Backbone as CSV, one residue per row, in Angstrom:
resi,resn,N_x,N_y,N_z,CA_x,CA_y,CA_z,C_x,C_y,C_z
1,MET,-8.773,-39.871,253.459,-9.934,-40.757,253.567,-10.856,-40.569,252.365
2,ARG,-11.229,-41.648,251.747,-12.124,-41.595,250.601,-13.530,-41.271,251.088
3,MET,-14.157,-40.340,250.418,-15.536,-40.022,250.774,-16.449,-40.981,250.032
4,GLY,-17.111,-41.837,250.758,-18.071,-42.739,250.135,-19.389,-42.003,250.025
5,SER,-20.436,-42.751,249.873,-21.752,-42.129,249.860,-22.141,-41.801,251.300
6,PHE,-23.106,-40.949,251.449,-23.580,-40.542,252.770,-23.936,-41.759,253.619
7,GLY,-24.794,-42.604,253.101,-25.247,-43.776,253.849,-24.135,-44.766,254.142
8,GLU,-23.270,-44.943,253.157,-22.143,-45.866,253.313,-21.201,-45.358,254.408
9,ASP,-20.966,-44.067,254.415,-20.110,-43.467,255.445,-20.723,-43.653,256.834
10,LEU,-22.035,-43.435,256.927,-22.711,-43.626,258.218,-22.569,-45.067,258.679
11,ARG,-22.808,-45.993,257.747,-22.751,-47.410,258.078,-21.347,-47.792,258.582
12,MET,-20.323,-47.288,257.899,-18.948,-47.588,258.307,-18.663,-47.030,259.705
13,GLU,-19.126,-45.829,259.981,-18.944,-45.234,261.309,-19.600,-46.121,262.367
14,ARG,-20.804,-46.592,262.059,-21.542,-47.433,262.999,-20.803,-48.746,263.229
15,LEU,-20.364,-49.381,262.143,-19.664,-50.665,262.262,-18.334,-50.499,262.997
16,ASN,-17.617,-49.420,262.709,-16.339,-49.169,263.388,-16.521,-49.039,264.895
17,ARG,-17.690,-48.580,265.309,-17.974,-48.415,266.736,-18.640,-49.648,267.333
18,GLY,-18.949,-50.620,266.481,-19.573,-51.855,266.951,-20.985,-51.647,267.494
19,ILE,-21.707,-50.732,266.874,-23.075,-50.448,267.326,-24.068,-51.097,266.368
20,ALA,-24.981,-51.876,266.913,-25.992,-52.557,266.096,-27.122,-51.595,265.754
21,LEU,-27.735,-51.815,264.587,-28.896,-51.007,264.205,-29.985,-51.107,265.270
22,GLU,-30.117,-52.288,265.863,-31.126,-52.495,266.907,-30.933,-51.508,268.053
23,LYS,-29.686,-51.251,268.379,-29.352,-50.316,269.459,-29.832,-48.904,269.099
24,ILE,-29.596,-48.500,267.872,-30.023,-47.165,267.432,-31.553,-47.070,267.483
25,THR,-32.221,-48.135,267.028,-33.685,-48.165,267.064,-34.184,-48.057,268.499
26,GLU,-33.549,-48.801,269.391,-33.918,-48.816,270.804,-33.789,-47.424,271.431
27,VAL,-32.680,-46.751,271.151,-32.412,-45.443,271.752,-33.272,-44.346,271.125
28,THR,-33.419,-44.382,269.794,-34.064,-43.261,269.094,-35.536,-43.485,268.784
29,LYS,-35.978,-44.743,268.839,-37.344,-45.114,268.436,-37.572,-44.897,266.936
30,ILE,-36.485,-44.797,266.169,-36.599,-44.677,264.711,-36.687,-46.097,264.161
31,SER,-37.620,-46.324,263.253,-37.803,-47.687,262.744,-36.547,-48.162,262.021
32,GLN,-36.291,-49.445,262.174,-35.122,-50.042,261.556,-35.172,-49.900,260.036
33,ARG,-36.385,-49.961,259.491,-36.567,-49.809,258.046,-35.998,-48.460,257.583
34,HIS,-36.251,-47.410,258.365,-35.739,-46.087,258.009,-34.225,-46.005,258.175
35,LEU,-33.698,-46.662,259.208,-32.243,-46.649,259.419,-31.532,-47.375,258.280
36,VAL,-32.084,-48.501,257.863,-31.500,-49.264,256.751,-31.581,-48.431,255.474
37,ALA,-32.726,-47.776,255.259,-32.889,-46.923,254.078,-31.828,-45.821,254.068
38,LEU,-31.568,-45.252,255.234,-30.561,-44.198,255.361,-29.178,-44.732,254.962
39,GLU,-28.825,-45.889,255.492,-27.518,-46.490,255.194,-27.386,-46.901,253.738
40,GLU,-28.503,-47.168,253.096,-28.462,-47.612,251.698,-28.784,-46.485,250.724
41,ASN,-28.819,-45.249,251.237,-29.123,-44.075,250.408,-30.461,-44.193,249.699
42,GLU,-31.407,-44.886,250.317,-32.753,-45.037,249.745,-33.630,-43.948,250.346
43,PHE,-33.285,-42.704,250.029,-33.936,-41.583,250.697,-35.433,-41.486,250.400
44,ARG,-35.858,-42.049,249.280,-37.296,-41.983,248.957,-38.140,-42.812,249.928
45,VAL,-37.511,-43.765,250.635,-38.217,-44.584,251.628,-38.485,-43.778,252.908
46,LEU,-37.676,-42.763,253.137,-37.790,-41.964,254.360,-39.016,-41.055,254.289
47,PRO,-39.509,-40.629,255.449,-40.728,-39.820,255.485,-40.602,-38.450,254.824
48,GLY,-39.397,-37.927,254.754,-39.196,-36.659,254.049,-39.110,-35.453,254.968
49,GLY,-38.661,-34.360,254.378,-38.611,-33.064,255.062,-37.852,-33.088,256.376
50,ILE,-38.412,-32.403,257.335,-37.787,-32.225,258.652,-37.600,-33.556,259.363
51,LEU,-38.449,-34.535,259.071,-38.317,-35.849,259.700,-37.000,-36.518,259.315
52,ASN,-36.571,-36.320,258.069,-35.298,-36.908,257.649,-34.150,-36.352,258.482
53,LYS,-34.196,-35.057,258.744,-33.165,-34.420,259.560,-33.158,-35.038,260.952
54,GLY,-34.342,-35.292,261.490,-34.470,-35.912,262.806,-33.895,-37.319,262.834
55,ILE,-34.095,-38.047,261.747,-33.563,-39.413,261.650,-32.033,-39.367,261.635
56,VAL,-31.481,-38.481,260.804,-30.012,-38.346,260.741,-29.479,-37.899,262.099
57,ARG,-30.150,-36.936,262.714,-29.722,-36.396,264.016,-29.699,-37.513,265.068
58,GLY,-30.759,-38.294,265.136,-30.830,-39.387,266.107,-29.731,-40.409,265.883
59,TYR,-29.539,-40.772,264.628,-28.538,-41.774,264.258,-27.140,-41.318,264.665
60,VAL,-26.752,-40.112,264.233,-25.381,-39.656,264.520,-25.157,-39.396,266.015
61,ASN,-26.207,-38.988,266.726,-26.059,-38.772,268.173,-25.750,-40.075,268.897
62,VAL,-26.403,-41.161,268.497,-26.130,-42.450,269.128,-24.671,-42.850,268.870
63,LEU,-24.156,-42.527,267.684,-22.768,-42.876,267.355,-21.772,-41.895,267.957
64,GLY,-22.265,-40.764,268.448,-21.371,-39.749,269.000,-20.657,-38.954,267.923
65,LEU,-21.293,-38.814,266.764,-20.704,-38.038,265.665,-21.183,-36.597,265.739
66,ASP,-20.516,-35.717,264.994,-20.891,-34.309,264.973,-22.161,-34.113,264.138
67,GLU,-23.210,-33.758,264.836,-24.530,-33.603,264.224,-24.513,-32.587,263.071
68,MET,-23.901,-31.430,263.274,-23.917,-30.389,262.249,-23.188,-30.815,260.980
69,ASP,-22.086,-31.543,261.126,-21.354,-32.040,259.950,-22.266,-32.897,259.077
70,TRP,-22.949,-33.831,259.741,-23.761,-34.802,258.995,-25.021,-34.184,258.450
71,ILE,-25.649,-33.301,259.195,-26.872,-32.660,258.692,-26.515,-31.732,257.525
72,GLY,-25.334,-31.138,257.611,-24.858,-30.293,256.513,-24.664,-31.064,255.211
73,ARG,-24.314,-32.320,255.346,-24.101,-33.152,254.158,-25.429,-33.459,253.502
């Protein structure tokens, strides 16, 4: 499997599972703007620090992915 960018990989995982960004926003209360920024590797748009980890954690949990793998990346 080709390793894409972090955000691109997340987006592909989400699309493969047929989960809408709206669903992630609904479950996690993370703004859609931040989720889109994450998928587009626009990390400067994110709040920063520990909050970024929380955003990644919320996103991958909704998809059922391994939290530690993704936070490690």
